[in-house]
C-alpha positions in Angstrom: -27.9 86.7 6.1 -29.4 88.4 9.5 -28.0 87.5 12.6 -31.3 85.3 13.2 -30.0 82.9 10.5 -26.5 81.8 11.6 -25.6 78.9 10.3 -23.7 76.0 12.4 -20.2 77.0 11.4 -20.9 80.5 12.4 -22.2 79.3 15.9 -19.2 77.2 16.3 -17.5 80.5 15.8 -19.4 82.0 18.3 -18.8 79.4 21.1 -15.2 79.8 20.8 -15.3 83.2 21.2 -17.6 82.8 24.3 -15.9 80.3 26.0 -13.0 78.4 23.9 -9.4 77.7 25.2 -6.2 78.6 23.4 -6.2 80.0 19.8 -8.5 79.7 16.9 -7.6 79.6 13.0 -10.9 80.5 11.0 -10.3 79.5 7.4 -12.7 81.5 5.7 -13.9 81.1 1.6 -14.5 83.8 -0.4 -18.3 85.4 0.4 -18.7 83.3 3.4 -19.8 86.2 6.1 -16.3 86.5 7.4 -16.7 90.2 8.5 -20.0 89.6 9.5 -19.2 86.6 11.5 -15.8 88.2 13.2 -17.8 91.4 14.3 -20.4 88.9 16.0 -17.8 87.0 17.5 -16.2 89.6 19.1 -19.2 90.5 20.9 -19.6 87.5 22.9 -15.9 87.6 23.6 -14.9 87.9 27.7 -11.7 89.9 27.4 -11.2 93.0 28.7 -9.1 94.3 25.7 -9.4 93.3 22.3 -7.9 94.5 19.0 -8.8 93.3 15.4 -6.4 94.0 13.3 -7.4 95.4 10.0 -5.6 95.4 6.4 -5.6 99.3 5.9 -6.8 102.3 7.4 -10.0 102.4 5.6 -11.2 99.1 6.5 -10.3 99.4 10.1 -12.6 102.7 10.2 -15.5 100.6 8.5 -14.5 97.7 11.3 -14.8 100.0 14.4 -17.9 101.6 13.0 -19.4 98.3 13.2 -17.5 97.0 16.2 -20.7 96.6 19.3 -18.1 95.6 21.9 -17.0 98.4 24.0 -14.1 96.6 24.8 -12.9 95.7 21.4 -11.0 98.1 19.1 -10.2 97.9 14.9 -6.7 99.4 14.2 -4.1 99.2 11.6 -1.0 96.8 12.6 1.3 100.5 11.0 -1.1 102.2 13.4 -0.2 100.0 16.3 3.5 99.7 15.6 3.9 103.9 14.8 2.5 104.2 18.5 5.4 102.1 19.8 7.7 103.6 17.9 6.6 107.7 19.2 6.7 106.0 22.6 10.0 105.0 22.0 11.4 107.8 20.4 9.3 110.6 21.2 8.9 113.8 19.3 10.0 111.5 15.8 8.1 112.5 12.7 7.3 111.1 9.4 9.8 111.4 6.7 9.2 109.7 3.4 12.7 109.9 1.9 14.2 108.1 5.1 15.2 105.4 3.3 17.1 106.9 0.9 18.8 109.1 3.4 19.7 106.2 5.3 20.8 104.3 2.0 23.5 106.9 1.5 24.4 107.2 5.0 25.3 103.5 5.2 27.5 104.0 1.6 29.4 106.9 3.7 27.4 109.5 1.4 25.7 112.5 2.6 25.3 116.1 1.9 23.5 117.3 -0.8 26.2 117.0 -3.4 25.8 113.5 -4.1 27.2 111.8 -7.2 24.7 110.4 -9.8 26.1 106.6 -9.2 25.9 107.0 -5.5 22.4 107.4 -5.8 21.7 104.9 -8.1 23.3 102.9 -5.6 21.1 104.4 -2.6 17.9 103.5 -4.6 18.9 99.8 -5.2 20.1 99.4 -1.1 16.4 101.5 -0.4 14.5 99.1 -2.0 16.6 96.1 -0.6 16.3 97.2 2.4 12.5 98.0 2.5 11.7 94.1 1.2 14.1 92.9 4.3 12.5 95.3 6.7 9.0 93.6 5.4 10.1 90.0 5.0 13.1 89.7 7.3 13.3 92.2 10.0 16.0 90.4 11.3 17.8 89.4 7.7 21.6 88.8 7.3 23.2 89.5 4.2 22.5 86.1 2.9 18.6 86.5 3.6 18.4 90.0 1.8 20.7 88.9 -1.6 17.7 86.1 -1.9 14.8 88.3 -1.4 16.8 90.3 -4.1 16.9 88.0 -6.6 13.1 86.9 -5.9 12.0 90.1 -6.7 14.1 91.5 -8.9 15.4 94.4 -7.0 19.1 94.3 -7.5 21.3 96.4 -9.5 21.6 96.9 -13.2 24.0 96.0 -15.0 25.9 99.5 -15.6 25.8 99.6 -11.4 27.6 96.1 -11.4 30.6 97.3 -14.1 31.3 99.9 -11.7 31.5 97.7 -8.7 28.2 97.9 -6.6 27.4 94.3 -7.1 24.1 92.2 -5.8 26.6 91.0 -2.7 27.9 94.6 -1.7 24.0 96.2 -2.3 22.9 93.5 0.1 25.8 94.0 2.6 25.0 98.4 2.7 21.1 97.3 3.1 22.3 95.2 6.7 24.0 98.3 7.4 20.9 100.8 6.8 18.3 98.2 8.2 20.7 98.8 11.5 20.8 102.6 11.2 16.8 102.6 10.6 16.7 100.4 14.1 18.1 103.6 16.0 17.3 106.6 16.8 19.7 109.7 16.6 21.9 110.8 19.3 19.6 112.6 20.9 17.3 109.8 21.5 14.5 111.1 18.6 14.7 110.3 14.9 12.3 110.1 12.2 10.3 107.3 10.7 9.0 105.8 7.5 6.2 103.6 6.7 8.1 100.2 6.8 9.6 101.4 10.0 6.4 101.3 11.7 6.5 97.7 11.3 9.9 96.7 11.6 11.4 99.3 14.2 8.8 97.8 17.1 9.8 94.2 15.7 13.4 94.6 15.3 13.8 96.2 18.9 11.1 94.3 20.6 9.3 97.2 21.5 6.3 95.5 21.6 4.5 94.6 25.1 1.3 92.3 25.1 -1.3 94.1 26.5 -4.5 92.7 24.6 -6.4 89.8 26.0 -7.7 88.9 22.8 -5.9 89.9 19.1 -7.6 89.2 16.0 -6.2 89.1 13.1 -8.1 89.7 10.0 -6.6 89.0 5.6 -4.1 86.8 7.2 -2.6 85.6 4.0 -2.5 89.0 2.9 0.3 89.9 5.6 3.9 89.6 5.5 6.5 88.3 7.9 7.0 91.5 9.9 3.3 92.5 10.1 2.5 88.6 11.5 5.5 89.1 14.3 3.8 92.2 15.4 0.5 91.1 15.9 1.2 87.3 17.8 3.3 89.9 20.2 0.2 92.0 20.8 -1.3 89.4 23.2 -0.7 89.2 26.6 0.2 86.3 28.4 -2.8 84.0 28.5 -4.4 85.7 26.2 -5.9 84.3 22.7 -5.4 84.8 19.2 -7.9 84.7 16.5 -6.3 84.4 13.2 -9.1 84.6 10.5 -8.1 84.4 6.0 -7.9 82.3 3.3 -5.1 80.6 2.1 -6.8 79.9 -1.4 -7.0 83.8 -1.8 -3.0 84.1 -1.1 -2.0 85.8 -4.4 0.4 88.7 -2.9 3.6 86.7 -3.2 5.4 89.2 -5.4 4.8 91.8 -3.0 6.0 90.3 0.1 2.9 88.7 1.5 3.6 85.3 3.6 1.3 83.4 1.6 2.0 80.5 4.1 1.2 82.6 7.1 -2.1 80.6 7.9 -0.7 77.2 8.1 2.6 78.4 9.8 0.4 80.1 12.6 -2.2 77.4 13.2 1.3 75.1 14.0 2.6 78.1 16.0 0.1 78.5 18.3 -1.2 75.3 18.3 -4.2 76.5 17.2 -8.0 74.8 16.8 -9.3 75.4 13.1 -13.0 76.3 12.2 -13.7 77.0 8.3 -16.3 79.4 7.2 -17.3 77.5 3.6 -20.8 78.0 2.9 -20.6 81.2 0.3 -23.6 84.2 0.6 -22.2 85.7 -2.9 -21.8 83.2 -5.4 -24.9 81.3 -7.4 -24.4 77.7 -7.4 -22.9 77.4 -10.7 -20.2 79.6 -9.6 -19.6 77.6 -6.8 -19.8 74.1 -8.7 -16.9 76.1 -11.0 -14.9 77.4 -8.0 -14.8 73.5 -6.2 -12.9 72.4 -9.0 -9.9 74.2 -7.4 -11.2 74.4 -3.6 -13.1 71.2 -2.9 -14.5 72.1 0.5 -16.0 75.5 -1.5 -20.1 75.9 -0.6 -23.1 77.6 -2.3 -25.8 78.5 0.5 -29.1 76.4 0.5 -31.0 79.9 -0.7 -28.5 80.7 -3.5 -29.9 81.2 -7.0 -28.7 78.9 -9.9 -26.8 81.7 -11.3 -25.7 81.8 -15.2 -22.7 80.5 -16.3 -22.1 80.6 -20.1 -19.2 81.0 -23.0 -19.3 83.8 -25.4 -16.7 84.8 -28.0 -13.9 87.5 -27.6 -15.7 88.9 -30.3 -19.5 89.4 -28.5 -17.7 90.7 -25.6 -17.8 94.4 -26.9 -21.3 94.4 -27.6 -22.6 92.7 -24.4 -20.6 94.0 -21.5 -22.6 96.9 -19.8 -21.6 99.6 -17.2 -20.5 98.0 -13.6 -19.7 94.7 -15.5 -16.4 93.4 -14.5 -14.0 91.9 -17.2 -11.1 90.3 -15.6 -7.9 89.0 -16.8 -4.5 87.1 -15.4 -2.6 90.0 -17.0 -3.0 93.6 -17.9 -1.8 93.4 -21.5 -5.1 91.7 -22.8 -7.5 94.4 -20.6 -6.4 97.3 -23.1 -7.0 96.4 -26.4 -10.9 95.3 -24.7 -11.0 98.8 -23.0 -10.3 100.6 -26.0 -12.9 98.8 -28.3 -15.5 99.6 -25.8 -14.5 102.9 -25.7 -14.8 103.0 -29.3 -18.3 101.4 -29.1 -19.7 104.3 -27.2 -19.6 102.7 -23.6 -18.1 104.0 -20.6 -15.2 102.2 -19.3 -11.8 102.2 -17.3 -8.8 100.1 -16.3 -8.6 99.6 -12.3 -5.0 100.6 -11.1 -3.8 104.1 -10.8 -0.4 102.4 -9.7 -0.5 100.0 -12.5 -0.7 103.0 -14.8 2.0 105.1 -13.1 4.4 102.3 -13.3 3.9 101.8 -17.2 4.6 105.6 -17.2 7.8 105.3 -15.4 9.3 102.4 -17.7 8.1 104.7 -20.8 10.2 107.8 -19.2 13.3 105.5 -18.2 13.5 104.5 -22.0 13.6 107.8 -23.4 12.1 107.3 -27.0 11.5 110.4 -29.1 8.7 108.3 -30.9 6.7 105.1 -30.7 8.6 103.5 -33.8 12.0 104.0 -31.0 10.0 103.2 -28.3 8.7 99.6 -29.7 12.6 99.0 -30.6 13.7 100.2 -26.9 11.0 98.2 -25.5 12.0 94.7 -27.8 15.9 95.5 -26.2 14.9 96.0 -22.7 12.7 92.9 -22.3 15.4 90.7 -24.2 18.2 92.5 -21.4 16.1 91.7 -18.5 15.5 88.4 -19.9 19.5 87.6 -20.1 20.2 89.2 -16.9 17.1 87.3 -14.7 18.4 84.1 -16.2 21.9 84.8 -15.6 21.3 85.5 -11.5 18.4 83.3 -11.5 18.1 80.4 -13.8 15.5 79.5 -16.5 12.8 78.2 -13.9 12.8 80.5 -11.3 13.6 83.8 -13.9 10.6 82.4 -15.7 7.9 84.3 -13.5 9.3 87.8 -13.6 10.3 87.5 -17.3 6.5 86.7 -18.8 5.6 90.0 -16.1 8.1 92.0 -18.5 6.6 90.6 -21.4 3.4 91.7 -20.0 4.8 95.2 -19.6 5.7 95.3 -23.2 2.6 94.2 -24.6 0.6 96.4 -22.4 2.4 99.4 -23.8 2.4 98.4 -27.2 -1.4 97.5 -27.0 -1.6 101.2 -25.4 -0.1 103.0 -28.5 -2.9 101.7 -30.9 -3.9 104.6 -32.9 -1.0 107.1 -31.0 0.9 109.3 -33.0 3.4 110.3 -30.1 4.9 109.5 -26.9 3.0 112.3 -25.4 -0.5 111.2 -26.4 0.8 107.4 -25.1 1.2 109.2 -21.4 -2.2 110.9 -21.5 -3.8 107.8 -22.8 -2.3 106.2 -19.5 -3.4 108.7 -17.4 -7.1 108.6 -19.1 -7.7 105.0 -19.4 -6.0 103.4 -15.6 -7.9 104.9 -13.0 -9.6 104.0 -9.8 -12.5 105.8 -9.2 -15.8 106.8 -11.7 -19.0 105.4 -11.7 -21.3 103.6 -14.7 -18.5 102.6 -16.2 -17.5 99.0 -17.7 -14.5 97.6 -15.2 -11.6 95.9 -16.3 -9.3 94.7 -14.2 -6.2 92.2 -13.3 -7.6 89.8 -10.5 -4.5 91.3 -8.2 -6.4 94.6 -8.6 -10.4 93.0 -7.8 -9.8 91.1 -4.9 -12.1 92.2 -2.5 -14.7 93.4 -5.2 -17.4 91.9 -6.3 -20.0 92.2 -9.1 -23.4 90.8 -10.6 -21.7 90.0 -13.7 -17.7 89.2 -14.2 -16.4 87.9 -17.6 -12.9 86.3 -17.4 -10.8 86.6 -20.6 -10.1 82.8 -20.5 -6.7 83.0 -22.6 -5.4 85.1 -20.3 -5.5 82.4 -17.3 -3.6 80.0 -19.8 -0.1 80.3 -17.9 2.5 77.8 -19.9 6.0 78.5 -18.7 7.9 77.1 -16.5 8.8 78.0 -12.9 5.4 79.2 -12.3 3.6 78.4 -8.5 0.7 76.1 -9.4 -1.1 76.8 -6.7 -1.1 80.5 -6.5 -1.9 80.8 -10.2 -5.0 78.3 -9.1 -5.4 80.9 -6.1 -5.8 83.5 -8.7 -8.2 81.7 -10.9 -10.3 81.2 -7.8 -10.1 84.6 -6.9 -11.5 85.6 -10.1 -14.2 83.2 -10.4 -15.8 84.1 -7.1 -16.4 88.0 -7.8 -19.4 86.9 -9.7 -22.7 87.2 -7.5 -25.3 86.3 -10.3 -23.7 85.6 -13.6 -20.2 84.4 -14.6 -19.1 84.9 -18.7 -16.3 82.9 -20.2 -14.9 85.1 -22.7 -12.7 82.6 -25.2 -11.7 82.5 -28.8 -13.9 81.3 -31.2 -12.9 78.0 -31.8 -12.9 77.1 -27.9 -16.8 78.3 -27.6 -17.5 75.7 -30.7 
């Protein structure tokens, strides 16, 4: 796609940037040239000061390098928020452990000689307050309790037995959030990563200074990010919200999955669509249309290849730079190990996933792999009982399924090993986010934003049978998986299904 062949949809968006009144929502489907379109649209905007809000630093830099309008700049919302913090609290510095320190202060604890129980409580309070800062910056105790239950970040049974139940932890978290919003007695303070958003929003420090605010990837932003972005536009200015509601798959980490529709209503915005994909071939688009009916293939799109193979055939057919995608992590491990044994280079995307697995293994303190398996079984059952007691059977089903996947992943990783130390070494080796000419095994969440000529999907992993699952988010995950493929999509199925 070049700037000499814009579609009618793109021309309509450019027209809004030039002369449109009010606000705009651009519902941009996967691979539809969203970034190219928005960058081009900004070149026509007459506003004297424009900001393009990007999801992270890397993307912000890429966008800044591509912006052709000298009156526009690309920034992260964290970066913008940090500027307001530093203006309000001159001389303040980043403090990574601020949340933990303020949790202790909210408990009435301090100093260096803090009892072990207090440290455990402070860690729980810190996590609850952090989610509150991102999802409910003006949150009450009741709101924090609901968040803690939804994200399973409350106290464990040991802390509850010592009197630190969920209500008390959330009460302390409310106080910790209040402390985080204030400077110290000298008018200065420190701040952490969450405070870059929370402090400006909570203290209403933001003054609209931009004639146009463009919010990219709105479906992945949390409530506090959205509030900050809305505050940046000056009176009479315009807001352009860009995103794909069908790629909203990060609810588990606090993203506001309904942000696009909600913002359309709040902003009384016009809606324009980008539904023609320049990434996917026609056969892939046809498959994705069963989930997202308005998805369209470009007129010039190739037919592409859509086929099914058995799980046994995957190892021989997969090649370096192919993607192998799964809804869950556990199925990836066995396939990745089999590919490595076949002499092909491979990795599992997600260094942070690996770190989380190691953290659980170390927490269980197993002497050997036999006792580790026993402890994992006990851990899974205990967590299930706790979740069902707090949330009920239906609401807890999704989190219980995640724990089951974690157990299955660790069990698969122990294949052929003799010690826990060997297990940790294997996890560090397999779970990586770099390396070239490798078969890339990835969860769908980790593959979002990426693409490959050939994509294999582990079909059985997408069959979600437990109650309480959000059918819309599961469909979104499937849609994201399908639309990573640029030329060929291969369904990896059990032998009976292929036959």
